[in-house]
C-alpha positions as a Markdown table, in Angstrom:
| # | Residue | x | y | z |
|---|---|---|---|---|
| 1 | Met | -9.3 | -22.9 | 17.5 |
| 2 | Ser | -7.7 | -21.1 | 20.4 |
| 3 | Lys | -6.1 | -17.8 | 19.7 |
| 4 | Ser | -3.0 | -17.7 | 21.9 |
| 5 | Ala | -0.1 | -17.0 | 19.5 |
| 6 | Met | 1.3 | -13.5 | 19.8 |
| 7 | Val | 2.9 | -11.3 | 17.1 |
| 8 | Arg | 5.0 | -8.3 | 18.1 |
| 9 | Ala | 6.4 | -5.6 | 15.8 |
| 10 | Arg | 7.9 | -2.2 | 16.2 |
| 11 | Leu | 6.5 | 0.5 | 13.9 |
| 12 | Glu | 6.9 | 4.2 | 13.4 |
| 13 | Pro | 4.2 | 5.8 | 15.6 |
| 14 | Gly | 2.8 | 8.0 | 12.8 |
| 15 | Leu | 2.4 | 5.0 | 10.5 |
| 16 | Lys | 0.7 | 3.0 | 13.3 |
| 17 | Glu | -1.8 | 5.8 | 14.0 |
| 18 | His | -2.6 | 6.4 | 10.4 |
| 19 | Val | -3.1 | 2.7 | 9.6 |
| 20 | Glu | -5.2 | 2.2 | 12.8 |
| 21 | Asp | -7.4 | 5.1 | 11.7 |
| 22 | Ile | -8.0 | 3.4 | 8.4 |
| 23 | Phe | -8.8 | 0.1 | 10.3 |
| 24 | Arg | -11.4 | 2.1 | 12.3 |
| 25 | Gln | -13.0 | 3.4 | 9.1 |
| 26 | Leu | -13.2 | -0.1 | 7.9 |
| 27 | Gly | -14.7 | -1.3 | 11.1 |
| 28 | Ile | -11.9 | -3.7 | 12.0 |
| 29 | Asn | -9.2 | -3.8 | 14.7 |
| 30 | Thr | -5.5 | -4.5 | 14.3 |
| 31 | Thr | -5.8 | -8.1 | 15.3 |
| 32 | Gln | -8.5 | -8.7 | 12.6 |
| 33 | Ala | -6.4 | -6.9 | 10.0 |
| 34 | Ile | -3.3 | -9.0 | 10.9 |
| 35 | Thr | -5.4 | -12.2 | 10.8 |
| 36 | Met | -6.7 | -11.2 | 7.3 |
| 37 | Phe | -3.1 | -10.5 | 6.1 |
| 38 | Tyr | -1.9 | -13.9 | 7.4 |
| 39 | Lys | -4.9 | -15.7 | 5.8 |
| 40 | Gln | -4.1 | -14.0 | 2.5 |
| 41 | Ile | -0.5 | -15.1 | 2.7 |
| 42 | Glu | -1.7 | -18.6 | 3.5 |
| 43 | Leu | -4.1 | -18.6 | 0.5 |
| 44 | His | -1.5 | -17.1 | -1.9 |
| 45 | Lys | 1.3 | -19.2 | -0.5 |
| 46 | Gly | 3.3 | -15.9 | -0.4 |
| 47 | Leu | 2.7 | -12.2 | -0.1 |
| 48 | Pro | -0.6 | -11.2 | -1.5 |
| 49 | Phe | 1.0 | -8.4 | -3.5 |
| 50 | Asp | 4.1 | -7.9 | -5.7 |
| 51 | Val | 7.3 | -6.9 | -4.0 |
| 52 | Ala | 10.1 | -5.7 | -6.3 |
| 53 | Ile | 13.2 | -3.6 | -6.1 |
| 54 | Pro | 12.6 | -0.5 | -8.3 |
| 55 | Thr | 14.8 | -0.2 | -11.4 |
| 56 | Ser | 17.1 | 2.8 | -11.9 |
| 57 | Thr | 14.5 | 4.2 | -14.3 |
| 58 | Thr | 11.8 | 3.9 | -11.8 |
| 59 | Leu | 13.9 | 5.5 | -9.0 |
| 60 | Lys | 14.7 | 8.4 | -11.4 |
| 61 | Thr | 11.0 | 8.8 | -12.1 |
| 62 | Phe | 10.2 | 8.8 | -8.4 |
| 63 | Thr | 12.8 | 11.4 | -7.7 |
| 64 | Ser | 11.7 | 13.6 | -10.5 |
| 65 | Thr | 8.0 | 13.5 | -9.7 |
| 66 | Asp | 8.7 | 13.9 | -5.9 |
| 67 | Asn | 10.4 | 17.1 | -6.9 |
| 68 | Gly | 7.4 | 18.2 | -9.0 |
| 69 | Lys | 9.2 | 17.7 | -12.4 |
| 70 | Asn | 8.0 | 15.9 | -15.5 |
| 71 | Leu | 4.4 | 15.7 | -14.2 |
| 72 | Val | 1.4 | 15.4 | -16.5 |
| 73 | Val | -1.6 | 17.0 | -14.9 |
| 74 | Cys | -5.1 | 15.9 | -16.1 |
| 75 | Lys | -8.4 | 17.7 | -15.7 |
| 76 | Gly | -10.2 | 14.4 | -15.4 |
| 77 | Ala | -10.5 | 10.9 | -16.7 |
| 78 | Lys | -11.4 | 12.0 | -20.2 |
| 79 | Asp | -8.4 | 14.3 | -20.4 |
| 80 | Met | -6.1 | 11.6 | -19.0 |
| 81 | Phe | -7.3 | 9.0 | -21.6 |
| 82 | Lys | -6.8 | 11.7 | -24.3 |
| 83 | Lys | -3.3 | 12.4 | -23.2 |
| 84 | Leu | -2.6 | 8.6 | -23.1 |
| 85 | Gly | -4.0 | 8.2 | -26.6 |
| 86 | Ile | -6.7 | 5.8 | -25.5 |
């Protein structure tokens, strides 16, 4: 199948550079990544990940943790599981 359709998008330059660096580490280019994304949308018949509007509780938690408050610091996986009671 001929590849002649074009997709254009405007992105923040820093985001574009960061993501393209990740693509390079993965050994793929932007076109290949976009093609994979489109294929996943086609296979899932929708976005291949959940998209949701955060609740007020989630937003408060984001704000709190972004400000370094109410964080639980763990020394490792065992410590985390212990603190979670698992």
